[in-house]
N, C-alpha and C positions, 0 to 999 in steps of 0.2 A: 144529728150524728148519732145519739144514742140508740134511736130507732134502727138506723142501719146496721150499727153493730149488733143490736139485738136480733135482728133478721138475718144477717149474713154471717155473722161471726161467733156469737155466743154458744151455739150448739157445740162447736169443738173447743173454742178458746176460754169458754166459762165467763162469768161475771167480772172476774178481775184480771183476766188474762193469762191465768195460770195454766191454761191447758187442761182444765178440769170440767170441761162442758159436759152437759147430760149425754152426748153421744161419744165422747172422747174415748171412753173406756173400751168401746166396741170398734174402734180403729185399728187396722193392722200395725201402725206406728203411733209412738207418742206424739202428743200435739204439743209444740213448743211453749214454753213459759216465756211470756214477754219481758219478764224481769231479767231473764238469763240471756236472751237472744237479741233483744233491740239495741242494747249498749253497743253491740258489735257491728250493727248495720247502718249505713248512710240512709238519709231519708230517700233518696232516688232507689236505692236498693229495696226498701220496704214498698215503696210506691209501685215498683216493677213486680215484686211478689203479689201484691194485691190484684194488679191488673192482669198478669200473666199466669198466676198460680205457681205452685211449686210443690214437688212430691205429690201427695194425695190431695193438697188444697187446690180447688178449682180456681180458674181465672174469673174475675169479677168484670173485666173489660169485654164487651161493651155494656153489660148490664149496668154497671156503675158510670156515671159520667166523670169526667175528670175532677170537677169540683168535689164530687162525693168520695172519690178515692182519695183526694187530699184530706177530707174530713176523716176518713178511716186511718189515714198516716198519723193524724194528730191523735186520734183515740187511741191508736196503739203506743204511741209516745206517752200519752197520759196514763195508761194501764201500767206501763212499764215502770213508772216513777213510784208505784207503792212501795213504800219501805225505804225509799232512797233518801239521802240527804240531799240539800239544795246544791252543794258543789257537784254532785253526779248529774243532775239533769239541766243544770245552767248551760251547760255546752251544747244542750239541743234546742233551747228556747230562748232566742235572742230578746225577745220581749221581756221575759222574765228576769234575764241578765241586766237589761237596762233598768227594769223597775227596782231590783235588789241592790244593784251595785251603784247606781247613779241616781242623785237626788232629782226628783221630778222637775224641779224648778231648772236644771240644767238640761235635761231631756227635752223639755217643752220650750225652752229658750226665755225662761223668766229669771235668768240668773244675773241680770243687769241689776246693778245697785240703785236703790231708789235715791232719786233726787230729793235730798234734804234741804230745806231753807236755813240758811244761816241768819241768826239774828243781827 
């Protein structure tokens, strides 16, 4: 996933998704900062932008296969979390919500009380 981001996205979006990549300054419009834009977009909308392009961003389908586009969606979500507290990004990551809000014993089905032998 990191390699795909480096190859396809880093030039414009930068290492941290702030829109400050090495070629961003030479573009005719500012590159979006993921921390400010991802919060307002659904996963399907981000997937569509990556696949079909938007504005001066090129379309990456069919160059990227659907699983690679899914990886890029996750990378965009990950980069948008920088500087955010858990309550902000929990709504986007159900696995983290389960991990942080529910004890693992409950999530994995180990919440049965152990049978203790009575003397």
